[in-house]
BAGUKOL-150767 format. One record per residue (C-alpha): x, y, z; residue in three letters; chain; residue number from 0. Coordinates in steps of 0.05 Angstrom, whole numbers, plus 5000, padded with zeros to 4 digits. Example, Ala and Ser with C-alpha at 12.3 -4.5 7.8 and 13.67 -1.06 7.14 Angstrom:
2
+------+------+------+------+-------+------+
!    X !    Y !    Z ! resn ! chain ! resi !
+------+------+------+------+-------+------+
! 5246 ! 4910 ! 5156 !  ALA !     A !    0 !
! 5273 ! 4979 ! 5143 !  SER !     A !    1 !
+------+------+------+------+-------+------+
This chain:
284
+------+------+------+------+-------+------+
!    X !    Y !    Z ! resn ! chain ! resi !
+------+------+------+------+-------+------+
! 5000 ! 5000 ! 5000 !  MET !     A !    0 !
! 5027 ! 5068 ! 4980 !  ARG !     A !    1 !
! 5017 ! 5125 ! 5030 !  LEU !     A !    2 !
! 5034 ! 5198 ! 5031 !  SER !     A !    3 !
! 5034 ! 5235 ! 5098 !  MET !     A !    4 !
! 5049 ! 5304 ! 5126 !  ASP !     A !    5 !
! 5025 ! 5357 ! 5174 !  CYS !     A !    6 !
! 4995 ! 5423 ! 5156 !  LYS !     A !    7 !
! 5011 ! 5489 ! 5189 !  ALA !     A !    8 !
! 4980 ! 5499 ! 5257 !  THR !     A !    9 !
! 4908 ! 5524 ! 5254 !  VAL !     A !   10 !
! 4890 ! 5577 ! 5306 !  LYS !     A !   11 !
! 4820 ! 5573 ! 5335 !  ILE !     A !   12 !
! 4785 ! 5638 ! 5349 !  GLY !     A !   13 !
! 4753 ! 5700 ! 5318 !  ASP !     A !   14 !
! 4811 ! 5710 ! 5270 !  TYR !     A !   15 !
! 4812 ! 5730 ! 5197 !  SER !     A !   16 !
! 4833 ! 5675 ! 5149 !  ARG !     A !   17 !
! 4826 ! 5712 ! 5083 !  GLY !     A !   18 !
! 4781 ! 5684 ! 5029 !  GLY !     A !   19 !
! 4708 ! 5702 ! 5020 !  LYS !     A !   20 !
! 4647 ! 5688 ! 5061 !  THR !     A !   21 !
! 4573 ! 5708 ! 5061 !  ARG !     A !   22 !
! 4570 ! 5702 ! 5136 !  GLY !     A !   23 !
! 4598 ! 5748 ! 5189 !  ASP !     A !   24 !
! 4657 ! 5782 ! 5156 !  HIS !     A !   25 !
! 4683 ! 5818 ! 5217 !  ARG !     A !   26 !
! 4745 ! 5786 ! 5247 !  ALA !     A !   27 !
! 4809 ! 5803 ! 5285 !  ALA !     A !   28 !
! 4867 ! 5821 ! 5240 !  ASP !     A !   29 !
! 4919 ! 5798 ! 5291 !  HIS !     A !   30 !
! 4923 ! 5729 ! 5322 !  ASP !     A !   31 !
! 4966 ! 5744 ! 5382 !  MET !     A !   32 !
! 4948 ! 5710 ! 5447 !  GLY !     A !   33 !
! 4914 ! 5651 ! 5416 !  CYS !     A !   34 !
! 4901 ! 5597 ! 5468 !  GLU !     A !   35 !
! 4873 ! 5540 ! 5426 !  GLU !     A !   36 !
! 4912 ! 5512 ! 5367 !  LYS !     A !   37 !
! 4906 ! 5448 ! 5326 !  HIS !     A !   38 !
! 4954 ! 5414 ! 5278 !  THR !     A !   39 !
! 4922 ! 5377 ! 5219 !  PRO !     A !   40 !
! 4956 ! 5312 ! 5198 !  PHE !     A !   41 !
! 4938 ! 5278 ! 5132 !  GLY !     A !   42 !
! 4948 ! 5208 ! 5104 !  VAL !     A !   43 !
! 4933 ! 5196 ! 5031 !  VAL !     A !   44 !
! 4924 ! 5126 ! 5005 !  ASN !     A !   45 !
! 4952 ! 5133 ! 4934 !  GLU !     A !   46 !
! 4921 ! 5067 ! 4912 !  ASP !     A !   47 !
! 4849 ! 5086 ! 4929 !  SER !     A !   48 !
! 4854 ! 5162 ! 4931 !  GLY !     A !   49 !
! 4825 ! 5165 ! 5002 !  SER !     A !   50 !
! 4846 ! 5217 ! 5052 !  LEU !     A !   51 !
! 4848 ! 5210 ! 5128 !  HIS !     A !   52 !
! 4853 ! 5273 ! 5170 !  LEU !     A !   53 !
! 4871 ! 5279 ! 5243 !  SER !     A !   54 !
! 4871 ! 5342 ! 5285 !  PHE !     A !   55 !
! 4916 ! 5345 ! 5346 !  GLY !     A !   56 !
! 4924 ! 5398 ! 5399 !  SER !     A !   57 !
! 4997 ! 5380 ! 5410 !  SER !     A !   58 !
! 5056 ! 5407 ! 5372 !  ALA !     A !   59 !
! 5081 ! 5375 ! 5307 !  LYS !     A !   60 !
! 5123 ! 5321 ! 5339 !  THR !     A !   61 !
! 5146 ! 5250 ! 5322 !  SER !     A !   62 !
! 5097 ! 5222 ! 5373 !  ASP !     A !   63 !
! 5039 ! 5260 ! 5343 !  PHE !     A !   64 !
! 5054 ! 5234 ! 5273 !  ILE !     A !   65 !
! 5059 ! 5161 ! 5295 !  ILE !     A !   66 !
! 4998 ! 5166 ! 5340 !  ASP !     A !   67 !
! 4959 ! 5192 ! 5279 !  SER !     A !   68 !
! 4984 ! 5132 ! 5239 !  LEU !     A !   69 !
! 4957 ! 5086 ! 5293 !  TYR !     A !   70 !
! 4890 ! 5122 ! 5288 !  ALA !     A !   71 !
! 4891 ! 5115 ! 5212 !  TRP !     A !   72 !
! 4906 ! 5040 ! 5216 !  TRP !     A !   73 !
! 4850 ! 5028 ! 5266 !  GLU !     A !   74 !
! 4800 ! 5059 ! 5218 !  ARG !     A !   75 !
! 4818 ! 5011 ! 5162 !  GLN !     A !   76 !
! 4769 ! 4954 ! 5149 !  ALA !     A !   77 !
! 4793 ! 4884 ! 5170 !  PRO !     A !   78 !
! 4792 ! 4860 ! 5097 !  GLU !     A !   79 !
! 4834 ! 4920 ! 5076 !  GLU !     A !   80 !
! 4886 ! 4905 ! 5130 !  ARG !     A !   81 !
! 4890 ! 4833 ! 5108 !  ALA !     A !   82 !
! 4906 ! 4853 ! 5036 !  ARG !     A !   83 !
! 4964 ! 4897 ! 5057 !  VAL !     A !   84 !
! 5032 ! 4863 ! 5051 !  THR !     A !   85 !
! 5075 ! 4924 ! 5065 !  HIS !     A !   86 !
! 5070 ! 5000 ! 5071 !  LEU !     A !   87 !
! 5108 ! 5050 ! 5029 !  GLN !     A !   88 !
! 5105 ! 5118 ! 5062 !  ILE !     A !   89 !
! 5126 ! 5183 ! 5028 !  LYS !     A !   90 !
! 5145 ! 5240 ! 5075 !  ALA !     A !   91 !
! 5184 ! 5304 ! 5073 !  ASP !     A !   92 !
! 5251 ! 5309 ! 5108 !  ASN !     A !   93 !
! 5227 ! 5352 ! 5165 !  GLY !     A !   94 !
! 5260 ! 5352 ! 5233 !  PRO !     A !   95 !
! 5204 ! 5312 ! 5267 !  GLU !     A !   96 !
! 5202 ! 5255 ! 5215 !  SER !     A !   97 !
! 5270 ! 5250 ! 5182 !  ASN !     A !   98 !
! 5314 ! 5188 ! 5182 !  GLY !     A !   99 !
! 5359 ! 5215 ! 5237 !  ARG !     A !  100 !
! 5304 ! 5230 ! 5287 !  ARG !     A !  101 !
! 5313 ! 5172 ! 5336 !  THR !     A !  102 !
! 5245 ! 5181 ! 5370 !  GLN !     A !  103 !
! 5210 ! 5178 ! 5302 !  PHE !     A !  104 !
! 5247 ! 5116 ! 5281 !  LEU !     A !  105 !
! 5234 ! 5082 ! 5349 !  LYS !     A !  106 !
! 5160 ! 5096 ! 5345 !  ARG !     A !  107 !
! 5157 ! 5075 ! 5271 !  MET !     A !  108 !
! 5190 ! 5008 ! 5288 !  VAL !     A !  109 !
! 5138 ! 4999 ! 5344 !  GLU !     A !  110 !
! 5083 ! 5015 ! 5295 !  PHE !     A !  111 !
! 5110 ! 4964 ! 5245 !  ALA !     A !  112 !
! 5112 ! 4911 ! 5299 !  ASP !     A !  113 !
! 5041 ! 4929 ! 5321 !  HIS !     A !  114 !
! 5011 ! 4920 ! 5251 !  ILE !     A !  115 !
! 5056 ! 4862 ! 5231 !  GLY !     A !  116 !
! 5076 ! 4894 ! 5164 !  LYS !     A !  117 !
! 5141 ! 4918 ! 5136 !  SER !     A !  118 !
! 5148 ! 4993 ! 5124 !  ILE !     A !  119 !
! 5191 ! 5030 ! 5074 !  ARG !     A !  120 !
! 5203 ! 5104 ! 5084 !  LEU !     A !  121 !
! 5214 ! 5148 ! 5022 !  LEU !     A !  122 !
! 5239 ! 5219 ! 5034 !  TYR !     A !  123 !
! 5236 ! 5278 ! 4986 !  TYR !     A !  124 !
! 5300 ! 5319 ! 4979 !  PRO !     A !  125 !
! 5303 ! 5389 ! 5009 !  PRO !     A !  126 !
! 5256 ! 5440 ! 4977 !  TYR !     A !  127 !
! 5218 ! 5385 ! 4940 !  HIS !     A !  128 !
! 5165 ! 5367 ! 4991 !  SER !     A !  129 !
! 5113 ! 5403 ! 4949 !  LYS !     A !  130 !
! 5112 ! 5342 ! 4904 !  TYR !     A !  131 !
! 5087 ! 5299 ! 4961 !  ASN !     A !  132 !
! 5015 ! 5281 ! 4941 !  PRO !     A !  133 !
! 4986 ! 5299 ! 5009 !  VAL !     A !  134 !
! 5008 ! 5371 ! 4999 !  GLU !     A !  135 !
! 4954 ! 5379 ! 4946 !  ARG !     A !  136 !
! 4901 ! 5365 ! 4998 !  CYS !     A !  137 !
! 4916 ! 5425 ! 5041 !  TRP !     A !  138 !
! 4896 ! 5474 ! 4987 !  GLY !     A !  139 !
! 4830 ! 5438 ! 4979 !  ILE !     A !  140 !
! 4820 ! 5440 ! 5055 !  LEU !     A !  141 !
! 4833 ! 5515 ! 5056 !  GLU !     A !  142 !
! 4786 ! 5524 ! 4998 !  LYS !     A !  143 !
! 4732 ! 5487 ! 5036 !  HIS !     A !  144 !
! 4742 ! 5531 ! 5097 !  TRP !     A !  145 !
! 4749 ! 5592 ! 5051 !  ASN !     A !  146 !
! 4736 ! 5655 ! 5091 !  GLY !     A !  147 !
! 4698 ! 5621 ! 5148 !  ALA !     A !  148 !
! 4721 ! 5638 ! 5218 !  LYS !     A !  149 !
! 4744 ! 5576 ! 5255 !  LEU !     A !  150 !
! 4715 ! 5598 ! 5322 !  THR !     A !  151 !
! 4713 ! 5528 ! 5352 !  ASP !     A !  152 !
! 4736 ! 5457 ! 5340 !  THR !     A !  153 !
! 4667 ! 5435 ! 5313 !  GLN !     A !  154 !
! 4671 ! 5486 ! 5257 !  THR !     A !  155 !
! 4741 ! 5463 ! 5239 !  MET !     A !  156 !
! 4723 ! 5389 ! 5232 !  VAL !     A !  157 !
! 4653 ! 5398 ! 5205 !  ARG !     A !  158 !
! 4678 ! 5383 ! 5134 !  HIS !     A !  159 !
! 4688 ! 5310 ! 5153 !  ARG !     A !  160 !
! 4614 ! 5292 ! 5152 !  GLU !     A !  161 !
! 4604 ! 5330 ! 5086 !  ARG !     A !  162 !
! 4664 ! 5297 ! 5053 !  ASP !     A !  163 !
! 4645 ! 5228 ! 5079 !  SER !     A !  164 !
! 4577 ! 5231 ! 5046 !  ALA !     A !  165 !
! 4606 ! 5261 ! 4982 !  LEU !     A !  166 !
! 4661 ! 5208 ! 4977 !  ASN !     A !  167 !
! 4608 ! 5154 ! 4985 !  LYS !     A !  168 !
! 4572 ! 5180 ! 4923 !  ARG !     A !  169 !
! 4637 ! 5189 ! 4885 !  ARG !     A !  170 !
! 4661 ! 5118 ! 4899 !  ASN !     A !  171 !
! 4596 ! 5086 ! 4876 !  SER !     A !  172 !
! 4551 ! 5122 ! 4826 !  ARG !     A !  173 !
! 4597 ! 5176 ! 4800 !  TYR !     A !  174 !
! 4665 ! 5142 ! 4790 !  ALA !     A !  175 !
! 4690 ! 5140 ! 4718 !  GLY !     A !  176 !
! 4746 ! 5159 ! 4671 !  ARG !     A !  177 !
! 4774 ! 5228 ! 4661 !  VAL !     A !  178 !
! 4788 ! 5262 ! 4594 !  ARG !     A !  179 !
! 4817 ! 5332 ! 4592 !  LEU !     A !  180 !
! 4832 ! 5376 ! 4531 !  ALA !     A !  181 !
! 4840 ! 5448 ! 4512 !  VAL !     A !  182 !
! 4784 ! 5473 ! 4466 !  VAL !     A !  183 !
! 4786 ! 5538 ! 4425 !  PRO !     A !  184 !
! 4722 ! 5565 ! 4455 !  ASP !     A !  185 !
! 4658 ! 5547 ! 4493 !  ARG !     A !  186 !
! 4616 ! 5543 ! 4431 !  GLY !     A !  187 !
! 4573 ! 5484 ! 4410 !  ALA !     A !  188 !
! 4621 ! 5461 ! 4355 !  ASP !     A !  189 !
! 4681 ! 5457 ! 4401 !  ALA !     A !  190 !
! 4646 ! 5426 ! 4460 !  LEU !     A !  191 !
! 4605 ! 5375 ! 4421 !  CYS !     A !  192 !
! 4666 ! 5359 ! 4379 !  GLY !     A !  193 !
! 4706 ! 5342 ! 4440 !  PHE !     A !  194 !
! 4650 ! 5299 ! 4470 !  VAL !     A !  195 !
! 4643 ! 5261 ! 4404 !  LYS !     A !  196 !
! 4718 ! 5246 ! 4405 !  SER !     A !  197 !
! 4718 ! 5213 ! 4474 !  VAL !     A !  198 !
! 4647 ! 5188 ! 4487 !  VAL !     A !  199 !
! 4609 ! 5135 ! 4448 !  ALA !     A !  200 !
! 4540 ! 5154 ! 4421 !  PRO !     A !  201 !
! 4482 ! 5131 ! 4464 !  GLY !     A !  202 !
! 4517 ! 5147 ! 4530 !  ALA !     A !  203 !
! 4483 ! 5189 ! 4583 !  ARG !     A !  204 !
! 4516 ! 5257 ! 4593 !  ILE !     A !  205 !
! 4501 ! 5304 ! 4650 !  ILE !     A !  206 !
! 4522 ! 5376 ! 4642 !  THR !     A !  207 !
! 4502 ! 5445 ! 4667 !  ASP !     A !  208 !
! 4453 ! 5485 ! 4625 !  ASP !     A !  209 !
! 4505 ! 5521 ! 4583 !  TRP !     A !  210 !
! 4479 ! 5532 ! 4513 !  SER !     A !  211 !
! 4541 ! 5501 ! 4482 !  GLY !     A !  212 !
! 4517 ! 5432 ! 4504 !  TYR !     A !  213 !
! 4448 ! 5439 ! 4473 !  ALA !     A !  214 !
! 4466 ! 5400 ! 4411 !  GLY !     A !  215 !
! 4488 ! 5336 ! 4446 !  LEU !     A !  216 !
! 4420 ! 5304 ! 4438 !  SER !     A !  217 !
! 4424 ! 5313 ! 4362 !  LYS !     A !  218 !
! 4489 ! 5273 ! 4362 !  HIS !     A !  219 !
! 4456 ! 5212 ! 4393 !  GLY !     A !  220 !
! 4470 ! 5224 ! 4467 !  TYR !     A !  221 !
! 4422 ! 5218 ! 4526 !  ASP !     A !  222 !
! 4434 ! 5289 ! 4550 !  HIS !     A !  223 !
! 4410 ! 5317 ! 4616 !  ALA !     A !  224 !
! 4422 ! 5391 ! 4629 !  ALA !     A !  225 !
! 4422 ! 5411 ! 4703 !  ILE !     A !  226 !
! 4410 ! 5484 ! 4722 !  ALA !     A !  227 !
! 4463 ! 5497 ! 4774 !  GLU !     A !  228 !
! 4454 ! 5573 ! 4778 !  ARG !     A !  229 !
! 4515 ! 5575 ! 4824 !  GLY !     A !  230 !
! 4482 ! 5530 ! 4875 !  ASP !     A !  231 !
! 4537 ! 5486 ! 4907 !  PRO !     A !  232 !
! 4487 ! 5435 ! 4932 !  GLN !     A !  233 !
! 4461 ! 5422 ! 4861 !  VAL !     A !  234 !
! 4532 ! 5415 ! 4835 !  ALA !     A !  235 !
! 4550 ! 5368 ! 4892 !  GLU !     A !  236 !
! 4489 ! 5325 ! 4879 !  GLU !     A !  237 !
! 4493 ! 5317 ! 4804 !  PHE !     A !  238 !
! 4565 ! 5332 ! 4783 !  MET !     A !  239 !
! 4612 ! 5322 ! 4842 !  PRO !     A !  240 !
! 4670 ! 5289 ! 4805 !  ILE !     A !  241 !
! 4679 ! 5340 ! 4750 !  ILE !     A !  242 !
! 4682 ! 5397 ! 4801 !  HIS !     A !  243 !
! 4732 ! 5357 ! 4842 !  LEU !     A !  244 !
! 4775 ! 5347 ! 4780 !  VAL !     A !  245 !
! 4779 ! 5421 ! 4764 !  PHE !     A !  246 !
! 4789 ! 5440 ! 4837 !  SER !     A !  247 !
! 4849 ! 5392 ! 4841 !  ASN !     A !  248 !
! 4873 ! 5415 ! 4772 !  LEU !     A !  249 !
! 4876 ! 5487 ! 4795 !  LYS !     A !  250 !
! 4911 ! 5468 ! 4860 !  THR !     A !  251 !
! 4961 ! 5425 ! 4822 !  TRP !     A !  252 !
! 4978 ! 5477 ! 4769 !  MET !     A !  253 !
! 4980 ! 5538 ! 4814 !  LEU !     A !  254 !
! 5007 ! 5506 ! 4877 !  GLY !     A !  255 !
! 5058 ! 5458 ! 4848 !  ILE !     A !  256 !
! 5078 ! 5490 ! 4782 !  HIS !     A !  257 !
! 5060 ! 5563 ! 4799 !  HIS !     A !  258 !
! 5022 ! 5571 ! 4734 !  GLY !     A !  259 !
! 5025 ! 5541 ! 4664 !  VAL !     A !  260 !
! 5035 ! 5578 ! 4598 !  SER !     A !  261 !
! 4980 ! 5570 ! 4545 !  PRO !     A !  262 !
! 5025 ! 5534 ! 4495 !  GLN !     A !  263 !
! 5041 ! 5480 ! 4546 !  HIS !     A !  264 !
! 4972 ! 5473 ! 4577 !  LEU !     A !  265 !
! 4952 ! 5412 ! 4535 !  GLN !     A !  266 !
! 5015 ! 5375 ! 4554 !  ALA !     A !  267 !
! 5001 ! 5386 ! 4627 !  TYR !     A !  268 !
! 4929 ! 5363 ! 4618 !  LEU !     A !  269 !
! 4953 ! 5298 ! 4587 !  ARG !     A !  270 !
! 4994 ! 5280 ! 4648 !  ARG !     A !  271 !
! 4949 ! 5312 ! 4702 !  SER !     A !  272 !
! 4902 ! 5252 ! 4713 !  PRO !     A !  273 !
! 4961 ! 5209 ! 4733 !  ARG !     A !  274 !
! 4988 ! 5265 ! 4776 !  ALA !     A !  275 !
! 4929 ! 5283 ! 4821 !  PHE !     A !  276 !
! 4868 ! 5240 ! 4806 !  ILE !     A !  277 !
! 4859 ! 5172 ! 4839 !  PRO !     A !  278 !
! 4878 ! 5115 ! 4792 !  ARG !     A !  279 !
! 4810 ! 5083 ! 4796 !  LYS !     A !  280 !
! 4781 ! 5144 ! 4761 !  LEU !     A !  281 !
! 4831 ! 5141 ! 4704 !  VAL !     A !  282 !
! 4833 ! 5091 ! 4648 !  GLU !     A !  283 !
+------+------+------+------+-------+------+
């Protein structure tokens, strides 16, 4: 099993400004001095299934906190999933609390390996390259979910778990599929329908928003259903969760990892992007 793990920067709980946009109470403190409650997010990404496990700890980012979070992740795995695992391959950055010279980290990792009865291989990224660790792409998505909301208490901070759990259940069953990405010259009917015809067989059911460029899909032999989103996130989440997840990850990957992509190279990045940030089960 291939895993990617890391901790995010400490999150301060209180009436503090976090940037972003919100339709709620927009008044917040512009200084975070004297914060009494802080939490450190820790993430484990299963690269084989694309699943993400998040833990929030009130302690500092230490070797003990990382290994304790790995114990919590393992306990949440289904018995049949544990039985299929022969060994763990864990990708991590070379930070002071988890590097190969930190004796406390290595001691606790050996204890963890003995506890689960599996061999563990640690893979470290070189200095200044931790941004390529797959779990790093999850923090931008987490911040985008919080957006401008004030994290005034622990319940607000972890509320996304219930939402993401229900959404992942739908993604893993009804909505999972293959991903095709391409640059089109415009959003007109000729360009959009032409792309669909090149990657989707006639007779397939296609769900889109109500953009006029998709209106001709029915004439080309597709079972087309146009959903009026009107900017409603609940409608988008119900009918088209995967495609919005794809573009959210795509933006995070291009802006966060590559710091932007030039137009002439965009198609080349799109060709390799599914392998880079989309779970393999969604890609052909």
